[in-house]
Every structure is written in structure tokens, then in C-alpha cells.
N, C-alpha and C positions, 0 to 999 in steps of 0.2 A: 443271272441264272443261265445255265447252259441251254443252248438251242437243241431241241430234240432232233434226231436224225429223221430225214424225210421218209425213208423206207427201211425195210428190214435189212437189206443188204448193207446199207450205210451203217446201221446199228452194228452189224457184224464186224465191219472194218474199223469202226471207231471205238468199239468196246475195249477195255483194258486187256492186254495180252500178257499177263504175268502168270507164272505158275507152271505146273506140269502140263504135258499134252492132254491129260484127261480133262483139264479145265476147258481146253479148246473144244473137246468133244461136247462138254456141257454147253458151251457157247453155241455150237452148231445145233444142238438139241433145242436150245432156247429159241433160236431163229426159226427152226422148223416148227416148233410149237406155235410161235406167233403167226406164222403163215397159215397153219391149219386152223388156228383160232379165228383168224380173219375170214377164212373160207366158210367155216361151219358155225361159229358162234358158241360152240359147246366146249367147255373146259374138259369134261370127262372124255369126250370123243377125241379131242385133240391130244390129250395126254396119252391115251391108248395108242394113237397113231405114232406118237414119238417114242413110246416105250418107257414113259416116266410115270411115277406115282404122282397123283394130284397133290399130295401133301408136300412133296419136294417142290413142285411148281409154286404152290402158295408160299412156301418158305422163301423161295427165290424172289417172289413178288414183294414180300415184306422187307427183305434185306437189300434188294437192288432197286432203288427208286426209278432208274431208267427203264428197267424191265417192267416194273409196275405201270409206268406211264405208257409204254408201248402196248401192254396188255389192255389197258383201258381204251387206248386209241383203236386197237383192233376190234374190240367189242362195239365201240361207237360206230366205226365204219360199217360193221355188219348190221347194226341196227338201222343205220341210214339206208343201206341197201334194201333191207326188208321193208322199210317204210316206203321207199320209192316203188318197189314192186307192189305193195299194197295199194298205193295211190293209183298206180296204173290199172290194176285189176278193178278198183272201185270206179274208175273213170270209164274204162272200155268194156268192162264186164268179162265174164268167164265164158269161153266158147263151150257150147253143148252140142252134141250130135244126136240126131234122130235116126234110129235103125229100124228097118222093117224087113223081116225075113232074111236077116243077116247082111243086108245091104244098107249103106248109109244113104238116106233119102233127103235129109235136110240138116242145116246147121242154124243155130241162133246163138245170141249172146244173152246170158243171164246176169243181171246186176243183183248183187247180194246186199240187201239193205243193212244186214248186221255188220258187214265189213265196212260199209260207209259210216255207220254209226260209231264203230270202233275207231276208225281213222279220225273222225271229227273229235271224239273224246280224247284221243291221244294228243291231238294238236292243241286242244284247249288246256290239257293238263300240264303242258310244258310252260314253265314260267318264262316270261319275256326277259331277254338279256338287256334290252334297251331300257333306259330310264327316261321317263318323260316328266319334266317339271311343269307344274302349273304356272300360268302367267303371273300370278301374284306372288310366286316364290315359295308357296307351300307345296308339299309333296302329296 
């Protein structure tokens, strides 16, 4: 199986370069879409930023396995980034500010129990990728 390119720029330079110049424009749009998708995590927003219809993008995803793999990888990176941010907020709390007569008088950190519960349930919901065999050979 082919090795996936490490980043979007490598995808741009390793993608097949056959056809008319319009195809290169589509290739640039694909790369721009993947970058936007990695930043935002929203297919609709990323498609609007690139100026493409979502149906076109989904068709490209179905017909080009490398593009589909990069799409999934971009969404996975975004999810990991959001999880990291969530764990950080759950651990350190959210800063809150106290104002009196228009002047900030104090700050404190508020820990949100709902966020902590969500992060714990999300962690537990993911299946483990490691397989542990029992000592007697049964699974």
C-alpha cells in the first residue's frame, strides 16, 4: 500500500499531474479545502471558503481514495486538537472575571463538572487498539 503524504503540500506535489490546467486548479482547491478542514473541522464552512459545492467534495472523496484518506486525517487531527483543549480546560478550569462598577476586581478559575464528565465518557467510549491476551490463552 502506498505511503500517505505527511502534509498537504506533499500531497500537492505527489498527486498525479495529468489533464488540463483546470485539473490543477481543482488540485489546488482540494489542498486549500484540506487545510481549511483541518483548521475548522467543518465541511460546509471549508467548502464555502474554497468556493466549491459540498457535493463536489464528497464526490471527490468517493472517487479519490488518497483525498478521502487526507480528509479523514484532517478531521482526526482537528478532533485531537479539540480533545487536548478540552482536557486542558477540564484540568485548569476556565478563567472568570469579577467586575464591580465597571472595574475588574478579581479573577478566579471555574471548573466545569459537565466538561470533565464529557471528557471521561469520551475517553471510555473509545475502544482500545491494544489487544491483551489472558494468561491461559483465552481472550
